[in-house]
Structures are given as structure tokens and as C-alpha cells.
N, C-alpha and C positions, 0 to 999 in steps of 0.2 A: 382772514388777512390779520397778520400781526402788526402792532403799532410800537414804535420806537421813539425816542426823545431826540430832538435835533440838539446836539451838543449839551449844554447845561441850561438850555432854555426851558420854558414851561410848555413848549410846542411839541406834541406827539403826532406822528404821521405814519400812515401804512407803509409797509416795508417794500412796497412797489409804487414808484412815482410814474405818472404818465408824461412823458416829454412831448412837445408840441412843434418841434421845429420844422416839421414837413408840412404843417397846416398853412395853406395859402399858395403852395406851390405844388408838390406831389399830391396833395390832399385837399379837395375842395371843401367848401364850408359845411355842406350837408353831411359829408362823410366824416368830417371832423367832429361834428356834434353827435352823430351817431356812435363814434368811438368814445367820447367823452361820457355819454349816457351809459354805455356798457361798463366802463371803468367804475363810475360811481355806484352802479348797481352791484358790481363785484366787490365793493368794499374799498377801493381806492379813494383816498380823500386828498391825495397830494398832487399837484400838477405844476409842471415847471415850463416857463417860457422865457422870454427875453426881448428887449426892444429891437435887437438885431435880427430877429426871425421874420420870415422864414430863411431857409439856407438854400443855395449859397446867398450871402447877403448882397443886396443890390439897393440903392437908394430908393428906387422907384417902387419898391415893395416892403421897404423897412417898417416894422410895427404892424404889418397885416396880421400876423399870427396872434399877436395881442388883441387886436380888434375881433377876430374870430372867436378867441377864447372868451373875451368880455361879453360878447353877445349871448354865448351859451350861459356864462356864470350869472348873468343878469335874471335868467330864468330859474335859477336854483336858490336855495337858501344859502346865503352867503357864509353864515357861521359853520356850515358843514364843510366848507372847502379851504383847504390850505393851499394858497397860491404863491409860488415863487417867480420872480422875474429877475432881469439883471441889467445893469447899466454897462454900456460898452467901456472897454479899456481903451488905450491909445490908439490912434489910427496911423501912427507914423512908423509902425512896425510891420509885421507879416500880415497882419489882419486890419482892414478897415471897417470901422463902424458904418451901418447903413443910416446914420443919424446926424444931425447937425453938420451937414456938408462934409461928411467924413473927416471932421476936425475933433473927434471925440478924445476924452482923457478922464482922469479921475480926479480932477479938481472940483472945487465948490461950484463953480459955474456949470460945468457939465452934468455933475451928479443931481444938482437942483433941477436942470432942464429935463434931465432924463426921467426922474421920479414923476414929475408933473405930466410928462407925456404919457407915461406908462399907466398912470392912475386914470387918465382920460379914456385911453384906449380900453382899459380894462373894465371901465364903468363901475369902479369902486373907490372908497376913500381911504383905503389901506391896502398895503401888501403884506402878506405873513412873513415871507423871507425875501430879502433884498440882497442881491449878489453882485459882486464886481465880476464882470464877465471874464477878463483877463487881466493879469497885472500891469500896474503903471509904475514901475520902480524908479522912474525918473521924476515923479511928483512926490513932494514931501508927504510921508505917511500920516503926519499930524493932521494935515489939511483934509486927507480923505477920511480917517476915522472921526475927526471932529465933526465933519459934515454928515456922515452917517449917524452919528450920535444925535445930531439935531433932529434927523428925520424921525428917529425913535421918539425923542421927547414931544415931538409934534403930533405923534400918533399916525404918521404916514406909513410908517414901517414897523414891524413887531420885533424882528430879529434880523441880523446881517450875516453874510456869508461871503467867501471868495470862491473863485473858480480858475481852473488851469494855473494854479499857483505852485511854486516850489517850496521846498522846506524852509529856506532862508526867508522866503517872502512871508509865509505863514508866521513863523516865529517873529520875525520883525513886526508884523502887524499886532500880534498879541502882546509884544513888549511895549509897543506904542500905546495900545488901548490901556495896558496895566499903568504905565506912567503917567497917562492924561487922565485916567478915570472915566473913559468913554466906553461906550458899547464894545464888544469884542466879536470877532468872527466865531459864531457857533458852528458853521459848516464850511466844508471845502468841497467843490464839485470838480472831479478830475475824472480823466479817462482811466478806466479800470475794467479789465475783463481777463478771461482765461489767456487771451493773446497778448495782453499788456499788463503784466504784474509789477511794473516799475513802482508803482505806489507803496509796495511793500518794502523797498529798499530803505527809505528813510522817512516818508510821510507818514507811514502807518504808526511808527513809534511816536511822531509828534502828536498825532490825533489821540493816541491812548494816554500819553502823559499829560496832555493839556486839556482833554475833555472836548475835542472838536470832532464832530461827525462827518465822515465821508458820505456824500450822496453820489455815487459813481454814474458817470453817463457812459454810453456806448457798450454795455454789458455784453452786446453780441458782436463787438468789434466791428461796428458799422455794418452789420448784417453778415459779415463773412463767417461767423460761427453758426449761422443757419445752414451752411453747406452751398448757398445759391452761386457762389463764385468757383466751386470745384471744377476741376478738369477744363480750366480756360472758360468757363462759361461766363458771359457778360449779359444777364437777363435784361430784357427791355424794361426801361422804367426804374431800374435800380440806380441808387446815387452813384456807385463808383463806376457803373458801366458808363454813365455820362461824364463823371470826373476824369476818367482816364483818356477822354477825347479832347478835353478842354484845352490842355496845356496850362502851364504856369502853376499857380498855387495849388489848384484843384487836382491836377495830376500828381504833383509832389505828394500832396496828402494821401490820394488814392493808393499811391505805391507803398506808403507805410502799411497800409491795412491789407492789401491784396498783393503778396509777393510769395515766393517759393516757400519760405520758412513758415509763413502765417497758413498757408494752404495745406502744408504738411501737418502742422499742428492741428489744424481743424479737422483733418481727416481722421487723426487719432481720437479727438474729442467726440467726433461723430461716432466712432466705434464704441467708445465708453457709454455714449448715451444709449445706443443700440442694445448693449449688454445689460444696461440698467432698466431698459424698457420705457424709455422716454424720448421725446423729441430733442434734437441738439438745442433748440431754442430754450426748452424748458431746463436742461442741464445748466446752460450758461447763465441764465436769470438766477436759478436757485443757488449756484455756486457764489455768485456775486453777493447775494443776501447773506450768505453763511460766514460773515466776518464780523468780529466783535466791534470793529471801528467803523462798520457801515450802518447807517440809519435807514437808508432807503435807496433802492436801486432805480435809477431812472431808465425806462424802457421807452421805445418809441415805434410807431407803426405808421405806415402810409395808407393802409387799407384796413377795414373791419376785419376781414377774414384772417388777418395775422395775429389776432388777439388771444385765440385759444390756447396755443402752446405757451405764451407768456403767463397767462392767468392760472395755467396748470402748475405754476411754480408757487403760487400762493399757499402758504402753510406747509410746503414740501421741504423736508430736511434731508440732504443727501447723506448716505451712509459713510461710514469712515473709509471703507474700501473704495467707494467712488471718488472721494476727496483724495485719498492716496494715489489713485490712478491718474488723477488730473495733475498731481504735484509731479509724478514721474514723467509726464509729457513736458511739463515745464522745465524739468531738469535736463531732458534730452534735446529739447528744441529751445533753447535759451533766447529771450527777448525777440520773439518773432517780429514785432513792430519796431525793433531797433532800440 
């Protein structure tokens, strides 16, 4: 397992990170702990969670994932583990936070309440990476960055990052930090995969020029790149099988991931993986890691037996021929997720 620096910070992490958003819904605690044990044994030291997990977010189970992870981490050597969690963005938009009565935001009050809750559930006195889960462009950037700076000075947080941010928001935040002399975002956690390469349009340049690391989530495009939704299949227990039946936000989201273009691109990536002698999951994970602006790729599983193909990507470097073949698909099937 290779290790890379988070932005310009002193923290080095494994280039595969285990995400936990299914822990507490699709994945029960015993299975979650089994998965976490296997990851640590394989050399993964980086784990990502959020106060809003598990998904889909609901008030009645908000924070359950952190509790499950905290009970596991309590039995391990804390210094060996790099844990990332997130504070909910504003609840007046497309997403509602499953905390604080669905009245979340990135002001001082909410950030303070959020970190105290996360530290309690995680059973730790500090978080290695604290991230804003989605932007709050309506709240003063000064207030957000000054509050995050206070948390670092108090030792509750080591470094900070953002998530689901755009190029303007990231640059505005960096400018604010520079002007105020506060901590800066060292990472950005955005969707990035073979089926969603929009990060390369502008944000990749920002990351390279400003020394910010991407820690991409959903490298399997929500599981689509595994091939499990091909030919109209809706496997039992799969996230988008359920979301497509819900209506509302979940169905709209599922339609971005599972559609005619994304399934055609996936078919071609599956052919590339087969020719290269690897599973589609291994190809998608290795491809994500193989970018200079990426520090660690966040993977996720709902069951222990899904780990093998992901861990096969550890230390794997795709050939130039395979990378070129993937680029050709992206040119032919442009922006499968819109």
C-alpha cells in the first residue's frame, strides 16, 4: 500500500481509504467491524465517515455510522488510524442534514455542535481530517474558516478539507484563509470516476496549482462500474435498485448514475478490464489512484466479500495502453453522468 501526503499537511495516508456510509443501514455492526479489521490488516490506515451517515440520511439514524466506527477504533491503537469525518452543510438546499433538527449550516454554532457530537460518537479527542460535507456559499467564508482554525488550535482537529465543492468555492476558501491567516483546506472530497471525469475540467488545475489533494469518492460510480446494473439488472439490496423506486431526490440521483450512457461506457470499461486480466472494480479503483492530484481514493463496500477486487488495486499501476483505452471511452461517451 502506497502512502501520500494530504495537501501540504504533515499527514500521510494510504492511497486507498475505506468509506463507511453503509455502516448502520446496509451493513450491520459485526460485518462493518469485520471489514475494518481486514482493511487495517491490508495496510489501509485512512477511514472516512460523517455526522450525516449512514445513507440515505434520516434523523432517526444520523450519527450511527460514527458510533459503529468509534466502537471499533476504541479497540485499536489510535495513532495508527487516520480518521476523517464531516460537518453537514446547509439544510435549506437539495440535501438535509440528519443532525440538529435538519437546521444545519457552516456557521460557528453548527460547526461547534457538530465536532463535539462527532468526537463523542467516535470516542476520541481529535479528528485527523475534518471536512465540510457540502458548501454553504450563503454563510460568510470568514466565519467558517475562523471557526475551523479555532478547532485546529484547540487540538480537536489536525487538518481541514471540503467536499462537493466547485472551483470558485475552493479558490474563495483558499483566498479567505490566506487573507485571515487561518488554516486552509488541504483536501477536497468530490465525486470522481471513469464515469464522472468533470473534476478534470477545472478543479484538477486548482489542486495542482494550490497544493490541495483530491480524495475522490465513488470511484466505482456508485457501484455501476462493477457491472451489476448492466442489461437492466436491479440487484436486490443494491443502493440504486432501492433509490430508483423511492421517488424524489433519491430517484433523481440514481438516474445520474444509472442511465443509457453510463451503462454503455461501463460495458466498454468492462471489456478493457477483461482484456487486461482484472476485475472491473480493480480497474476503476486503480484508475482513480493513478492521478497526480489524488492523495487517496475512497472506496466502499456493504459486505466483506466485496473487498478482494478493491484490495487487488493496491500497488497496481495501469499500463499506458490501458489508460489510453480508458481515455478513448471518455472521448466517445462524453459525460455519462451529465
